[in-house]
C-alpha positions in Angstrom: 114.5 73.6 102.7 113.7 73.2 106.2 111.7 76.1 107.9 111.8 76.5 111.8 109.8 79.2 113.5 110.7 80.3 117.0 107.9 80.2 119.4 107.3 83.6 121.0 104.5 85.9 122.0 103.5 88.5 119.3 101.9 90.8 122.0 98.4 91.9 122.6 97.1 93.9 119.8 95.1 97.2 120.2 91.7 95.7 119.8 92.3 93.5 122.7 93.5 96.4 124.7 90.5 98.4 123.8 88.4 95.4 125.0 90.2 95.1 128.3 89.6 98.8 128.9 86.0 98.6 128.2 86.2 100.6 125.0 83.9 99.6 122.2 85.1 99.0 118.8 83.2 99.4 115.5 83.8 96.3 113.6 82.5 94.8 110.3 83.3 94.2 106.7 83.8 97.8 105.6 84.7 99.0 102.1 88.2 99.2 103.1 88.4 95.7 104.3 86.9 94.4 101.1 89.4 96.4 99.1 92.1 94.9 101.1 90.9 91.3 100.3 90.5 92.3 96.6 94.1 93.5 96.5 95.4 90.1 97.4 93.6 88.4 94.3 94.6 88.1 90.8 91.8 90.1 89.3 92.8 89.4 85.8 92.3 85.6 86.4 89.1 86.3 88.3 87.9 88.3 85.2 88.6 85.4 82.9 87.0 82.9 85.2 83.7 85.1 85.3 83.8 85.6 81.5 84.1 81.8 80.9 81.3 81.1 83.3 79.1 83.6 81.7 79.7 82.1 78.2 79.0 78.6 79.6 75.8 79.8 81.3 74.6 81.4 78.0 75.5 78.2 76.0 73.9 76.1 78.7 70.6 78.1 78.7 70.2 77.7 75.0 70.8 73.9 75.3 68.1 73.6 78.1 65.5 75.6 76.0 66.1 73.4 73.0 65.8 70.3 75.2 62.5 71.5 76.8 61.1 72.0 73.3 62.0 68.6 72.1 61.2 66.7 75.3 57.7 67.6 76.0 57.7 65.6 79.4 60.3 68.0 80.8 59.4 70.8 83.0 61.6 74.0 83.5 60.3 74.4 87.1 57.7 72.9 89.5 56.7 72.5 93.0 57.0 69.1 94.8 54.3 67.7 97.1 56.0 69.1 100.2 56.3 72.5 98.7 60.0 72.3 97.7 60.9 74.3 94.6 62.3 72.4 91.7 64.0 73.9 88.6 65.9 72.6 85.6 69.4 74.1 86.2 72.0 72.1 84.3 72.7 69.3 81.8 75.1 66.6 82.8 78.0 65.5 80.8 75.9 62.4 79.7 72.8 64.6 79.0 71.0 63.9 82.2 68.7 66.9 83.0 69.9 68.3 86.5 67.1 69.6 88.6 67.9 71.6 91.5 65.7 71.6 94.7 65.6 73.2 98.0 66.5 71.1 100.9 64.1 71.6 103.8 60.9 70.1 104.9 58.4 72.5 106.2 57.3 71.7 109.5 70.5 78.3 118.0 71.6 76.7 120.0 73.6 73.6 118.6 76.4 75.6 116.9 76.9 77.4 120.3 76.8 80.8 118.4 74.6 82.2 121.2 77.7 82.0 123.5 79.3 84.8 121.5 76.5 87.4 122.1 76.6 90.3 124.5 74.5 88.2 126.9 76.0 84.8 126.1 78.4 82.6 128.1 81.3 84.4 126.6 79.8 87.9 126.6 81.6 88.9 123.4 79.1 91.3 122.0 79.2 89.6 118.6 76.0 89.7 116.3 77.5 90.1 112.8 76.9 93.8 112.6 78.5 95.3 109.6 79.1 91.8 108.2 77.7 90.6 104.8 76.9 87.2 103.9 75.6 85.9 100.5 72.4 83.8 100.1 71.6 81.9 97.0 68.3 80.0 96.7 65.3 79.2 94.6 64.4 82.9 94.8 65.1 85.9 96.9 63.9 86.5 100.5 61.1 88.7 101.4 63.2 91.7 102.2 60.3 93.6 103.8 59.9 91.2 106.5 59.8 92.9 110.0 62.8 90.7 111.1 65.2 92.0 108.6 65.2 95.9 109.2 66.3 96.7 105.6 69.3 94.1 106.2 68.1 91.7 103.6 68.8 92.7 100.1 67.3 91.7 96.8 70.6 91.5 95.0 69.0 90.1 91.8 66.2 92.7 91.5 64.0 89.9 90.8 60.3 89.5 91.5 60.7 85.8 92.5 60.2 85.8 96.3 60.9 82.4 97.7 59.5 80.9 101.0 62.6 78.7 101.1 64.9 81.7 100.8 63.1 83.6 103.4 63.3 80.8 105.9 67.1 80.5 105.2 67.7 84.1 105.5 65.7 84.4 108.7 67.8 81.7 110.1 70.8 83.7 109.4 69.8 87.3 110.3 66.4 87.7 111.8 66.7 90.5 114.5 64.5 88.6 117.1 61.2 90.6 117.1 59.9 87.0 117.5 62.6 86.0 120.1 62.3 82.3 119.0 63.0 83.1 115.5 66.1 85.1 116.2 68.8 84.5 113.5 72.5 83.2 114.3 74.0 86.6 113.0 71.2 88.7 113.8 72.9 92.0 113.2 74.3 91.1 109.7 73.3 92.0 106.3 72.3 89.3 103.7 72.6 89.6 100.1 69.8 87.2 98.7 70.0 86.0 95.1 68.1 83.3 93.1 70.1 80.3 91.8 69.9 81.0 88.0 73.2 82.4 87.7 74.8 81.3 91.1 78.4 80.5 90.0 78.6 83.8 88.0 77.3 85.9 90.8 79.4 84.2 93.5 82.5 84.6 91.5 81.7 88.3 91.0 80.9 88.7 94.7 84.0 86.8 95.8 86.2 88.9 93.6 84.8 91.9 95.6 85.6 90.6 98.9 82.6 88.4 99.9 83.6 86.0 102.7 80.8 83.5 103.0 77.7 82.3 101.0 75.0 79.8 102.0 73.4 77.3 99.6 70.6 75.3 100.9 69.8 73.5 97.6 71.1 70.8 95.4 70.5 68.4 92.6 67.2 66.3 93.0 68.4 63.0 93.8 65.6 60.8 92.2 66.1 62.2 88.7 69.9 61.1 88.0 71.7 58.0 87.3 73.5 56.2 90.2 77.0 57.1 88.9 76.3 60.9 89.9 76.3 60.1 93.6 79.6 61.0 95.3 80.9 61.9 91.9 83.3 64.8 91.2 81.5 66.3 88.2 82.1 69.7 86.4 79.9 71.7 88.9 82.1 70.6 91.8 85.1 71.6 89.9 83.8 74.9 89.1 83.2 75.7 92.6 86.4 74.5 93.7 88.0 76.8 91.1 86.1 79.8 92.4 87.3 79.2 95.9 90.9 78.6 94.8 90.8 81.8 92.9 89.3 83.9 95.9 91.0 82.3 98.9 89.0 84.4 101.3 85.7 83.1 100.1 84.1 80.1 101.7 81.0 78.3 100.2 78.7 76.5 102.8 76.2 73.9 101.5 73.5 71.7 102.8 74.3 68.0 102.6 70.7 67.0 101.5 67.7 65.1 103.0 67.9 61.8 101.1 69.0 59.3 103.8 65.7 57.4 103.5 65.0 58.1 99.9 66.4 54.7 98.3 67.5 56.9 95.4 71.1 55.3 94.9 70.6 51.8 94.1 74.3 50.9 93.8 76.2 52.8 96.5 79.9 52.5 97.1 79.3 50.6 100.3 76.5 48.4 101.6 72.9 48.5 100.5 70.6 51.3 99.5 68.8 51.1 102.8 72.0 52.0 104.7 71.7 55.6 103.3 75.4 56.1 102.3 76.9 57.6 99.1 74.2 60.1 98.7 76.1 63.4 98.1 75.5 65.2 94.8 76.9 68.2 92.6 78.7 70.9 94.6 78.4 69.1 97.9 81.2 67.0 96.7 83.5 70.0 96.1 86.8 69.9 98.1 87.1 73.4 99.3 83.6 74.1 100.6 81.9 73.0 103.8 79.1 70.5 103.5 76.7 70.3 106.4 74.8 67.4 107.8 71.7 67.7 110.2 72.0 66.6 113.9 69.8 66.3 116.9 71.6 67.5 119.9 71.4 68.3 123.5 73.4 71.2 124.7 74.3 71.9 128.4 74.1 75.1 130.4 77.8 75.9 129.7 77.5 75.3 126.0 78.8 71.7 126.2 77.6 68.9 123.8 75.7 66.4 126.0 74.3 64.2 123.2 74.2 64.1 119.5 72.9 61.9 116.7 72.6 62.4 113.0 69.2 63.4 111.9 67.0 60.8 110.3 66.8 62.8 107.0 70.5 63.9 106.5 72.3 62.5 103.6 75.4 60.4 104.3 78.8 60.4 102.5 81.3 59.3 101.5 82.1 60.8 98.2 83.7 58.4 95.6 87.4 59.1 96.4 86.8 58.4 100.1 87.1 62.1 101.4 85.4 62.9 104.7 82.1 64.4 103.7 79.9 65.8 105.0 82.2 68.1 106.9 80.2 69.2 109.9 76.9 69.0 111.5 74.4 71.8 112.7 70.9 71.8 113.9 68.2 71.5 111.3 65.3 70.2 113.3 62.1 72.2 113.9 63.6 75.6 113.3 61.2 78.6 113.7 62.1 81.2 111.0 60.6 83.9 108.8 57.9 83.1 106.3 57.3 85.0 103.0 53.4 84.7 103.6 53.4 88.3 105.2 55.8 90.7 106.8 55.2 89.2 110.1 54.6 85.6 109.5 56.7 82.7 110.7 57.0 79.0 110.1 58.7 75.8 111.4 61.1 74.1 109.0 63.5 71.2 109.4 66.2 69.8 107.0 69.9 70.4 106.2 68.7 73.6 104.6 68.2 74.8 108.2 71.3 73.3 109.5 73.6 75.1 106.9 72.7 78.7 107.7 73.2 77.9 111.4 76.8 77.1 110.6 77.3 79.9 108.1 76.1 82.4 110.6 78.4 81.1 113.2 81.3 81.3 110.8 80.4 84.9 110.0 80.6 85.7 113.8 84.1 84.1 114.0 85.1 86.2 111.1 83.9 89.3 112.9 85.7 88.2 116.1 88.9 87.7 114.4 88.8 91.0 112.8 87.9 92.5 116.1 91.0 90.8 117.9 93.6 90.9 115.2 92.4 93.6 112.6 92.1 91.2 109.6 89.9 88.3 108.4 90.8 84.8 108.1 91.4 83.1 104.8 88.7 80.6 103.9 91.1 77.7 104.7 91.7 79.0 108.1 88.1 79.5 109.0 87.2 76.1 107.6 90.1 74.5 109.5 89.1 76.4 112.7 85.6 75.0 112.4 86.9 71.4 111.8 89.5 71.6 114.6 87.1 72.6 117.2 84.0 70.6 116.3 82.6 68.3 118.9 83.5 64.7 118.2 80.5 62.4 118.4 80.5 58.9 119.4 83.7 57.1 118.2 86.9 59.1 118.1 87.7 60.7 114.8 85.6 61.7 112.0 82.8 59.7 110.2 80.8 59.8 107.0 77.7 60.8 108.7 78.5 64.1 110.5 82.2 64.5 109.3 84.2 66.0 112.1 81.3 66.5 114.5 79.0 69.2 115.6 80.0 72.8 115.0 81.1 74.5 118.2 81.5 78.4 117.8 82.5 78.8 121.5 85.4 76.3 121.3 86.5 78.1 118.0 86.3 81.5 119.7 88.5 80.3 122.6 91.1 79.2 120.1 91.1 82.6 118.6 91.3 84.3 122.1 94.4 82.1 123.1 96.3 82.7 119.8 100.0 82.9 120.8 99.2 81.7 124.4 98.0 78.2 124.1 97.1 78.1 120.4 98.6 78.8 117.1 96.7 80.0 114.0 99.3 80.4 111.2 98.7 81.1 107.5 101.7 79.6 105.7 102.8 78.5 102.2 104.9 75.7 100.9 106.8 75.7 97.7 108.0 72.8 95.7 110.4 70.7 97.7 110.0 72.7 100.8 109.4 71.3 104.3 107.9 73.4 107.2 108.5 72.5 110.9 107.9 74.0 114.1 108.5 72.8 117.7 105.9 73.2 120.4 105.7 72.4 124.0 102.5 70.7 125.1 100.8 72.5 128.0 100.0 69.2 129.7 96.4 70.1 130.5 94.6 69.2 127.4 95.4 67.1 124.2 97.8 68.4 121.9 96.1 68.9 118.6 97.5 70.1 115.2 95.7 70.4 111.9 96.4 71.8 108.3 93.7 73.1 106.0 94.3 74.2 102.4 92.2 75.5 99.5 93.2 73.1 96.8 93.3 73.9 93.0 90.4 72.4 91.2 90.7 68.6 90.5 91.7 67.6 87.1 89.7 64.5 86.7 85.9 65.1 86.0 83.7 61.9 86.1 81.6 61.6 83.1 79.8 58.3 83.8 82.0 56.0 85.8 80.1 54.3 88.6 82.0 54.9 92.0 85.3 55.8 90.4 87.8 56.4 93.3 90.2 58.7 91.5 91.2 61.3 94.0 90.0 64.9 93.4 92.9 66.2 95.6 95.5 68.1 93.5 98.1 69.1 96.0 98.6 66.5 98.6 100.1 68.0 101.8 101.0 65.9 104.8 101.2 66.6 108.5 103.2 64.6 111.0 104.0 65.1 114.8 107.1 63.4 116.0 108.7 63.1 119.4 111.7 60.9 120.5 111.5 58.7 117.4 107.7 58.3 117.5 105.6 59.6 114.6 101.9 60.5 115.0 99.6 60.5 111.9 96.4 62.3 110.9 92.9 60.7 110.9 91.6 59.1 107.8 88.6 57.0 106.8 88.2 53.9 104.6 85.3 54.3 102.0 85.3 50.6 101.5 84.3 50.2 105.2 82.3 53.2 105.9 80.9 52.0 109.3 84.3 51.4 110.8 85.9 54.0 113.0 88.5 56.3 111.8 92.3 55.3 111.8 95.5 57.1 111.8 97.7 57.0 108.7 98.7 58.7 105.5 95.7 60.6 104.3 95.9 61.0 100.6 92.4 62.4 99.7 91.5 65.1 102.2 92.4 68.8 101.9 92.3 68.8 105.8 94.3 66.7 108.2 94.2 66.6 112.0 96.4 64.9 114.5 95.5 64.7 118.3 97.6 63.1 121.0 96.4 62.7 124.5 98.5 62.4 127.8 101.0 64.7 126.5 104.2 66.4 127.9 107.4 67.9 126.6 108.2 69.1 123.2 106.8 67.8 119.9 107.9 68.7 116.4 105.1 69.5 113.8 106.2 68.9 110.1 104.2 69.7 107.0 105.5 68.3 103.7 104.0 67.5 100.3 103.8 64.7 97.8 105.0 65.0 94.1 105.0 68.4 92.4 102.7 71.2 93.6 100.3 72.5 90.9 101.4 76.2 90.3 104.6 75.6 92.3 103.2 76.4 95.7 100.3 75.8 98.1 99.1 78.1 100.8 98.1 76.3 103.9 96.8 77.1 107.5 98.1 75.5 110.5 96.1 75.4 113.7 97.5 74.1 117.0 95.8 73.9 120.4 97.0 72.4 123.7 100.5 73.9 123.6 102.5 76.3 125.7 103.2 78.8 123.0 104.1 81.8 125.3 105.9 82.3 128.5 103.3 84.5 129.6 102.0 84.1 133.1 98.5 84.8 134.5 99.8 84.4 138.1 98.6 87.5 140.1 101.4 90.0 140.4 103.0 90.1 144.0 105.7 91.9 145.9 104.3 95.4 145.0 106.6 98.0 146.5 107.5 101.6 146.3 111.1 101.9 144.8 111.5 105.7 144.4 110.0 109.1 144.6 110.6 112.6 143.2 109.0 115.9 143.9 106.0 115.1 141.7 106.0 111.4 141.1 106.4 107.9 142.7 107.5 104.6 141.0 106.2 101.2 142.1 107.3 97.7 140.9 106.1 94.2 141.3 107.1 90.6 140.4 108.3 90.3 136.7 106.9 87.7 134.2 108.1 87.2 130.7 106.2 88.2 127.8 103.3 89.3 130.0 101.2 92.5 129.7 100.4 94.3 132.9 97.4 96.3 133.6 98.0 99.0 136.4 95.1 100.8 137.9 95.7 103.7 140.2 93.7 106.7 141.7 93.6 109.0 144.7 91.7 107.2 147.4 89.0 109.7 147.6 88.3 109.3 143.8 85.9 106.7 142.4 87.4 106.3 138.9 90.6 104.3 138.3 93.3 105.5 135.7 94.4 102.5 133.7 97.8 102.0 131.9 99.0 98.9 130.1 102.6 98.2 129.9 105.2 95.4 129.4 107.6 96.4 132.1 107.2 95.5 135.8 107.4 99.1 137.1 105.4 102.2 136.6 105.9 105.9 137.5 102.7 107.7 138.9 103.2 111.3 137.8 101.7 114.7 138.6 101.0 113.6 142.2 99.8 116.0 145.0 101.6 116.2 148.3 99.5 115.0 151.2 97.1 112.8 149.1 96.8 109.0 149.5 97.1 106.9 146.3 96.3 103.3 145.7 97.1 100.9 143.0 96.4 97.4 141.8 98.0 95.3 139.1 97.0 92.3 137.0 98.6 90.1 134.4 97.1 89.7 131.0 98.1 87.1 128.3 95.0 87.1 126.2 91.5 88.5 126.6 90.4 85.0 128.1 93.5 84.6 130.2 93.8 87.4 132.8 94.9 87.1 136.4 93.1 88.6 139.5 94.2 92.0 140.6 96.9 92.2 143.2 96.1 93.5 146.7 95.7 97.0 147.0 99.0 99.1 147.3 98.6 102.5 149.1 101.0 105.3 149.9 100.7 108.9 151.0 102.6 111.1 148.6 105.1 113.4 150.4 107.7 113.9 147.7 111.1 112.2 148.2 109.8 111.3 151.7 107.2 109.1 150.5 106.7 105.6 152.1 104.2 102.8 151.5 101.4 102.6 153.9 101.2 99.3 156.0 97.7 98.4 157.3 97.1 96.4 160.4 93.3 96.4 160.5 91.9 95.7 164.0 88.2 95.8 163.2 88.0 93.6 160.3 89.0 89.9 160.0 92.3 89.0 158.5 90.8 86.0 156.8 87.4 87.3 155.9 85.0 85.1 153.9 82.0 86.4 151.8 78.5 84.9 151.4 75.8 86.4 149.1 72.0 86.2 149.3 69.6 85.7 147.7 71.1 83.3 145.4 69.9 83.1 142.6 69.6 86.9 142.6 66.8 88.9 140.8 67.3 92.6 141.4 69.8 92.9 144.3 72.6 91.0 145.9 73.5 91.5 149.6 76.8 90.4 151.3 77.0 88.6 154.6 80.5 89.6 155.6 82.3 92.0 157.8 84.0 94.5 155.5 85.6 98.0 155.8 83.9 101.1 154.2 86.7 101.0 151.5 85.8 97.6 150.3 85.1 97.2 146.5 83.5 94.7 144.3 83.8 93.5 140.8 81.2 91.4 138.8 83.0 89.1 136.4 81.6 86.8 133.6 82.6 83.1 133.5 84.8 84.0 130.5 86.8 86.5 132.7 85.4 89.7 131.6 84.7 92.4 134.3 81.3 94.1 133.5 80.8 96.0 136.7 82.7 97.7 139.6 81.9 99.8 142.5 82.1 100.3 146.3 80.4 97.8 148.6 77.7 100.0 150.2 74.7 97.9 151.2 73.2 95.9 148.5 74.5 95.6 144.9 72.0 96.3 142.1 72.1 93.4 139.6 68.8 93.9 137.8 70.6 95.0 134.5 72.5 91.8 134.3 71.5 89.1 131.8 70.5 85.7 133.3 73.5 83.5 133.9 76.4 82.5 136.1 78.8 85.3 137.4 81.6 85.7 139.8 81.6 88.3 142.6 85.0 89.5 143.6 85.4 91.5 146.8 88.7 93.3 147.7 89.3 94.7 151.1 92.3 95.5 153.2 92.6 91.8 154.2 92.8 90.7 150.7 90.5 89.5 147.8 87.7 87.0 147.9 85.3 85.7 145.4 82.1 83.8 145.2 79.8 82.7 142.4 76.1 83.7 142.0 73.4 83.2 139.6 71.2 85.9 138.1 67.6 84.9 137.2 
C-alpha cells in the first residue's frame, strides 16, 4: 500500500491566534491532559507489566539479602571517596552484583533553553509552569530548599535526603533566588524518588501520564566483567518495554563519567585508554535518550561557536553499533542547590548535570507544543525533534562521543513554530507491508532534512555473558529514503568497528532514529518510509520530521493594494492583495482613539461595521503564516466615513519627507530612546523582538520609555504617512 499525503496548510490554531493578539494562555500538564494520555494506553497491559516488575523486585530483594549474608565482603550501600552514593541494586544474569552510583563529581546555557524564557531571544514566556517531571536518584531532594517553593515533592515519603538528588533537582527547577543557580524549567514541579523501586514507580507514573523522567545514576563500572559494557541486558530491555507500553513517556539518562577510568579492558574497538565502549545498563536502552557531557561556547544569538566532549564523559558505542550517547549537554561546573541547608548551593560537574539540562529543555518543548497545538508530543516525536535539531559538532553527522550533537532547544522551538510552513512534524503508523510516501518542495534557503523516530518494542535478545556481541537490539527496522530524478539519498550510520571514522550514508539496520540531510537543494523530493521483514505486533508507530521545505503556499509579503471597495449607511468594506493559505490580521480604529481593534481572517477583504458618519477611520493589515513568520503591517489606510459617499483619503504631506529615515540615540539604550527624524504628530512606533513578536506600541511623542525591557537586541518600527521604517537598537 502506497500512502501519499497532500501538502497543505492546516491553519493557525487558537493558541497561536491568542499569542498574536497578546492574550496569555494558561498551559501545563493538567489532570485532563494526563487523562487524555492515559486513555491512549492499554491499561491492562500496563497493569500486567507493573505487576511483573513488582514480583521481580520482591524476588530480587530476597536474593540480594541472601547474598549479602553469605558474602561478608559485600556492602548494601556505601559512599565513595568523592562523595558519590553507591548501592547494591541488582544481580546480573551471571551473578555479578550490580552497584548503582550517582554520576556527578562535586566541584544554562548550552542547551539554549534560556532563549525560550520571557526575556530570552525568542521571548516565548516558557518556564515549565504547570508541568511535571520525574526525578529518580540515590534519594529524594531537599524539598524545603528555598529554590523549590513547594515544587519539589518527596514522592516516596522517604527520609533519605540525597545531596545528589538535590543538585539534579535544582538544575531542573530551581526558581533563581540565587540567579546563577536558576533551573532550566524553573517553574515546573519535580516529583523526586529514590532509586529502590525505579522501574516500578516509573511504570506507574508513565501509566498515569508522566512525560519525562531524569536518571543521573547508573551501574558502577569498576565492579562488572567487561562483557557488560555496551551490552543489551535485561535492565535495558525492561526500560524499553516501559517506554513502548507508554509511548508518551521518555527516559533521559546520564552517559556516565568513565572516559578515563580504564575499567573496560576489552572494548569493542581500540585500547582501554581510548575511552570507547563504556556505556552500561539502561544507558544502552534503545528508546531513551543518553546524554554526554560537553564543553561549549555559545554566541549572543544562541549559536554554538565551539564544542568539545568533556574529559569525563563516557563514550559509546553499544555492542550492536547503535549511535550512543544520543545528545550532549553542559555538565561542567554547574551551580545548583545543596542539601546541607535550605539556602546552600554547590558546584557540580559530570553527566549527572548534563542530563537534567536536557530533560528540562525537553519539558519546555512539550509545554510549547501544547501551547501551540493543544496536545503533547509522543516520546518518539520529542526525541526525534531533539536529535533532528541538535548542533552537529566537528565532522558532519553523528559520532560515538556526543551522538547527534549538542542539544539546541531554540532550533527545536523554531521547528515547532514553523510546522506546516517550512517544517512537518507528523505522527504516523506503518502496518505490515505498507509504504508511506510524501512529496515535498525544498525551500532552497536551507538544507532539506528529514528524519524518522520510533519507540521500538523491547529487544528479543538479552546478552548473558557474551563479550561484545553484535546482535542487533532493534526489533522493527524502519527505513527512510529521499529520492529525486532517479537519485536516492540515504540516512547517516556509524561503523562500530571503526569508531573514530566519520559517519557515512547507507542502510541503517540498528538505530530507531534515522536522518537524511541534503544541501544545495531545489525542486521536489519524495520521502519514503518502509520496513524490513514482519513488524512485531503487526504495526509500528513512527514520527516524521522534515525541515527546509516549502510546505505551505502561505506568504509573508506585506499586504498591498489596500482599497475601499464599498460602503453602506453603517459600514465600509476594504480589500487588499490576496495570498493563498495566508491568515490576515486586520487592525482598525477611529483616528482619535489609541486602541486598535483586531480581527483575524483568511479572506482578503473585511467589513468595518457600526461606523459613525463624519469620523475618520484607519486600518492596517499584515500576513501571518506562523508565530515566527509574520509580515510587516501595510501602510496606514484612512477614510472619512460618509455612508455610501465614503472615499479613501489620499495624503500628500508637504511638511514631512516622503523618504524619511530614522535614527535612535542613545544606542545602547538604558531607560529612554529618542528618535532623530522629522515625523508627523500621528507617527506611531512598535518595538519588536528578534523573533518577530511585538511587545510594545504607541504614539511617537518625544522619547520612548524602554526601562521595562529586558536586556537584548530589538527592532524599532516607525510608521508615518510616508511609510514604515525600522532600525535596530540594543537595550542594556
